[in-house]
N, C-alpha and C positions, 0 to 999 in steps of 0.2 A: 504494501500500500504505499508506504514513505518513498517506495523508488520511482511508483506512477506521478504521485507528487513532485517529486524532485525532477522526469523527465516534462510534467506539464511544466512546472517553472523556469526548464530550461530553455524550452520550445518557446515560451512569453518572450521571454530575454531574449531568444534570437530573431524576433518578428519588430522588435523596437529600438532605434537606434542608440548608443550610448551619448549622454548629456555628460559633456566637459563640466563639473563639480566648482572649477573656479570661473572662465569666460562663460561656461552656458552653450558654449558651442555643438554642436551635434556632432556626430562618429562623419557626415556626409561630407561635412562642411571641415573640421580640424584635423582630420584622419585618425588613422587607430589611437587606442584609448589605451594608458598603462591602468591596469586594474589595482586600488589599492586596497586595503586592510576596510572594513565596514560597507565593503560593497559601494565601492567608493571610486570613481573613473575620473581622468586628470590628461588633460591632450601633452602630449609632448613640449608644444610651446610654453604653455605655464609650469611643466612641470621645471622645465630649461629656466624657467624665470625667477622657481621657486633657489635653486641650484644655484642660481646670479649671489641672489641674494644673500642667503647662508654664506657665501666662500667669500664676494667684496665687503662684507660688515656691511650692507644694508638692509639689515633687518634689524631691530630694535628687540633684544628677548626682554626686556625691562620690559615690555607690555604686553605680553602675553598674559597676564595674570586680568588685563582689561578686553580678552580676547576670547570668553568661557569657549564659546560656540567654533570655533578658528578649524577645529581637529572632525566635526562632529557633521556624520552626513544628514541628510537631509531626510531620510527616511527614520532618523534618529527621534527626531522631535515628535513625534505622537509617545512616548512615551515620559516627555517631560510637560511637568507642569509650569508652564510660564505667564503670569500674571500680563493680562494687555498685550501681546504678543500675539500677532497671526501668522501663522504657518504659510511659509509657498508652498503652490501647490505643483507638482513637476507635471510638468507639459510632454508627453511623448509624441516621439516623432518615428509614424512609420517607413519600415527600410523600403526601397525602390525596388520593384520587379527587379529578375536582370533583363537585359539586353535581348537575350537568347529568346525571350518568351514573349515577343511579338506582340502588337495591339489586343488589350483584351475584349476588345468590342468590334463586330464585322461589318462588313456594309449591308449584310441582312438584319440588323437590327434596326436600322435605319430606314424609318418607312420612308417611301417618296413623295415627291411633294404634294401630290392628290390626295394620299392617305393622310398627311400631316393637316390638309385642311381641311377635310370632309373632319377629323378628329374634332378641329378648332372651332369648327362650323356647333356643333353639339352644347358647345360653350359659351362661344362667343357670339352675339347677334349686330350682324350688317359688318361695316368697315371689309367688304368684300376684297377690295384691292389690297388693304393692308396685309389680308391674312394669306391673300395669295404671296406677295412678294418675299413675307416672313416665310413663309414654307418655302421656298426654290433658294432663298437666301442663307435657312438652315441646314436644309440638305447639301446642296454645295459646300458648307463650310467642312461639316463633319466629312464628303467625302476628301477634301481635300489633306483634312486630318489622317486617314486611311491611306493618301497618299504619298503623303512623306513617311508614314511608315513604311514604309515595301521602295528604299531608294534605289531601285533598279534603272528610274527613268529619270534623268537627272534634265535633260536638253528643257523639258516647259515644266516651269517652279508657278503654282498657280496661287495668286496672291490671295490676301485677306480680304473678305469683304463684312467690313460690321455695318450695322443697322444705327440710324437717327429716324427716331419715329418725333411725328410734332400733329401734335392737337391738342383738341380743350379737353380742361379738365375733365375727368367722369368720363373718356369718351373709350375706352378701358387698354389705354396702354401695356399697366402692370399688369392686367391682368390677362390680356395674353401674354406674355413673355414668361407668367406664372406656368398659365398651362400649357406653352411651349416644352417647356423645361420639365413639366412634370409627364409629359408625352412621349419625350425621347432619353425620359428617364437617368439625367446629368444633374450633377449638382448646380444648385442654384444662389447667389449671392445677390443681392439690392443693398444699396448702398445710395446715399443721398449726396447730390454736389453741395450742395449747402454747407454741410458740415466740411467740405475739405478746405486744406488753405496750404500757402506756400509754407513749404516743407519750414523747420525752425521755428513758426509761430503757434499759437493758442487755435487746436481743432485736430482733425485727423490728415496725417498725410497720404499722399497719392498712394502708399504701397500699401494702407487699409482696406482698400477693395480688396484687395488679391488674399490676403489675411482674412476676409470673412469668406471667401471662396473656397479657402483651406478650412477652416473651419465645417463650412455646409457639406467639405466632402470627407469629415473625421481625421482629418488632418495627414489623408494619403494626397502623397503634389501629383503620383501618376494619376489619380481620379480629378484632382482637379481641375491640371491641364490640360481637360477638354471638358470643362465646363461652360456656365454663362453667365457674366456679369454685367446687370443691368444696372445704368446708374440713373437715376431718374431728378427731375430738376438741373439737369444742365444747361438750361437755360440760364440758369441763375447764379454760374459762373461766365457770361458775358461781360465785355469788355467795357466798364463804368465810362461812360458819357462829362467832360468838365467836372474832374475829378482834381483835387488840388492835393488828397492824403495817398500814402502809397497803399496800391491796390494788392493785399494779400489773396485775396480769393474771387480773383478774374481772370484777368489775360493769364495770367502765372501758373494758374490753376491748368489752363489749356494749354499750355505749354510742357506743362510736368506731365500729364497725359499722353502726350505725344508718345512715348517712346513703351507706356503701356497696351497703346491700339495698336499700334505698328508689329509689334511684338520684339519681348527683351527678356533675359536674366534678371530679377529682382529677388533681394534677399528681405523674406517677411519673417514676421515673428508669431509664433506660431502660439494661441489662444489669447494672445493679446492686441490693441493698436499700438500700444506704447513699446520701441523699443528701450532695453535696458538690460543689465547685467545680469539680471537672474530668467530671463525669457531665452528663450532656445531658439535659433534661429532656423528657415528653413529655404532654399533657393528653390524656385519657382518660375517657366520660363512661360512666358504670354502669348506666346507665338500659335497658341492652337484653342486657345482661349476665346470664346465669339464675346465680344462687345457689342452688348447693346445700349443706347442711349436717347431718352426720352424726356421730353417738356413739352410745357404747355405756349411758352415764347408767344404773351399776352398779347403785346403793340405788333405782331409779325406783320398779323392781317391789315393796320395800317399801311405799312412801308407799301408789301403787295400792291394796295390800291393804291397809293401815287405814283408805284411806277406804272401800273396798267395806265392811269389816267394821264401819262404823260402824252400817249400819242390822241388823247382828245383834243380835235380843232373845230372851227367853222368851217360847215360843208355839209351834202348828202351822204359821204363815207365819212364822217366824223365819228368817234367812238361818244358814249352818252356819259357826264361825268357820274352821273349817278347809276350807273350799268353793275357797278360790282356792290355797290350799299349795302344789298339784299339776298346776295348769293351764297348761300350756304356751303359752298365750295372752295370758298376763295382763298383757303393756303393747299389745295390742290398746284396753284400754279405759283409756289415757291419756287424758287434759283438760288443758286452760289451767290450770286448778288444779293441778294434781298437777304440773307443771313449772316451776309459778312456788314453790312447795312445795320442788323440789329444786334451785331458785337459780337460776332464768332470768327476766332483766327482764320487765316486761307488753310495754314497747314495743320490743324484740327479738321474742321472738314474734308479735305483730303483723306483724313485717314478714316471718314465715313461716308465709301463709296454711294451703299444703300440707302436713300431717303423715301422714308412712307410718310403719308400724311394719313391723318382720322378727320375723320366728316364730325359734327355735332350730330348729338341722334335727337332725331323725331318723334313725334307721339306716339306712333307705330311702331319706331322701334322702342322706347322703353315698355310700351304696353309685351311686347315682344321678349323682350329682358326680365320683366317682373315672370310669364310662367312659362316661357320657351324653353331657355338652357336645363338642363339636365341639374341642374344646383343653385334654378332657381330659386329666389326669395319666396313665391309664395309657396313653392313646393320644402322650403327649409320649414313654413309653420303651419303646413298642411301637414308632416313630419311629428312635429315637435306635437302638436294636440291628437295626433292617433298616437302617441305614447298614452294618452291621457283616455283613448277609447272614443274619440269625438271626432265625427268629420266639418272637417273645415271646407267650404265652398266661396269662391269669390266670384260676383255676378260682372258680363264684361263692363257692365259703364261703372263699373265701381273699378273696376284696371284701369277704364277709361278716366276718371278722373284723379287716379294718382300718377299717370303719367303724366296730364294737363297741369299737376300741382309741381310735379318734379321740374316740367319745363320754367315754370317759375323763379325757379331757386335759381337756377340757372347754372348748376353744378355738375348735370351730368345724371350719369347712373347711381351716382351716389347722395342723392335724393332722395332716389328709392327707400331706399333701406330705412333711411332718419323717420320716411313718413309714416312706414308702416311700421315702426318701432312705437311712434306715437299713436296711431289710431289701434295699437294691438294689445298694447299694453292693459287697459279693461280689460279685454276677452283673458286673457290668458294671468290677470289676477283672479276674476270672477267664476270662470269653467270650472276648475278645480273643485270650487267648493259643491256645486250639485252635480251628482255623480248619476244625477236621472238626464242631464243631458245628452242629447243624441249626436245632433249637426247644429251650424253655426254658419248663416249666411251673411256674409259681408255685404252690405248694399250700397246703394249711391246715398241715398239719404243719411245712411248712418256716418258716413264721409263730408259729409256736408251740415252736421248736427241738427240734422231733420226728425231723427230717430233712430230706434235702437237697431241692432243688429238682428235678423229672425233666429229667433228659438228655435229647435225641434227637436221633442222628449222624446227616450228611444220608446217603441213599442208602440 
C-alpha cells in the first residue's frame, strides 16, 4: 500500500515542473534543479550566488537570527502557527508534452464553417453576416495552427487573422465569442481593455490578458497556446484628443498590444496578474492564439455619417444630407480611415484584418431573443417554475410589450433580462406559497399594470 502511494506521489511530481525556492523560476526557464533536503529545489544560478556570498564574505551571518524562515521549505509552513501571517500558496506549472507527441487535436475535431454557424444560430439571433465571418475566421485560424504543426510545407506561410467586432451595446458580441469557444472546446479569456495601462503604471500590464488565458487552461501552456482571447471595450484605448497629460491607457496600450496580436513569446506570472519574486513564470507563445477585439465605438456612426455626407452637393444626382440619419446599418459602411479618425492607430488596425459589424436589434429580433435560442430568458423562467411543478406561459402580446420596452432603454438584449427580473419578482415570490397553482399566464395587461397574471389552479 505504501509502495503504491509513493509511486503515485512520484508520478504527480513528474507531471509538474520544479520551482526554484529563491527566484521562483520554473524548470523550463532556469534549467535542471538541485534537490535540497526538505524537498526544496534550487536552480544553479541561485546556488552559485549563495556560494559567492559565503566565499566573498558578502553574507552577514549575524543577521541569521532575524531570518527564522530562511531554511524553511514552503511546505513546512502548514505545521507552524504564525499570527497575522498569510502563507503563500504554491502554484504548479504543468510540463510541456514532448515534441514528438504531435498536436493534441486534429482537423476532424474542428467543425466546418457551415456547422459552426448552424450551432451559433441555435444561441444567437440575427447578426447573420457576423456569424458567417466569425465561423470562417475561426475555422481558417485552426487550420493554420494544424498546418504549422506539420512543418513539411514551408513555402506558403499562412498569416494570422485576428478579428475586430464593432457594434452597439447588447448586440451580442461577447455572447457570440463565449458560444464560439464553447462549441470549439478551447480555453477562453475575456479581458477588459479599460483596466490595461502602460507598463510601470497602476493597472494591469498587457501580459495579464495572456495570464488569464493560462488560468482558464488550468495552467496548461500547450492548451492555452491554441485558445481565444477576447479583449472587450477596445474602443476605450483610442488616442485621446486635445490632452495635455500623459495618456498611459490609450495609444501606448495599443502599441504594446501589437506584439501580442502578431505573435510573440511572453513571460507571464502563473496564478497572478503581478510579477514578483514569489510567483512562478511561464513562457507562452501567442502566435497560435486567436485574438478577438470588440467595442461599441459610440461616436463612430457620426464619423461615418460625416464622411458619407461629404459627397452631398446641389443637383439631381447629389446625395441628401439626411439620407443616413435613420439608416440602421450605418456601421456596415465603416472603413479603416473612420477607425483612424476615431483614434485607433494604423499599426493596430493592420493586425486586425477581419472587421465585422453588428447591427442594432429590432423589435422582432428582441422577441426572438426572448423565446427562440436554446437558453432563452423565457425558457429559463419556465424551467425555474417547472421545478415547483408550475407551468409558465407567455402570451405573444406580452413578449411584444417586453421587446418594445427594451428598445426604449437602448441597451440592446441586456434590457430584456432587467425587464423580466422586474416583472417576474412578485410571481417567483408568491407562487411557491400556494401548492394548488398549476399554471401562470403572463399577459400584456399584467405588464402594463392594468391587471394581474392569469392563474389556473390544478385539476
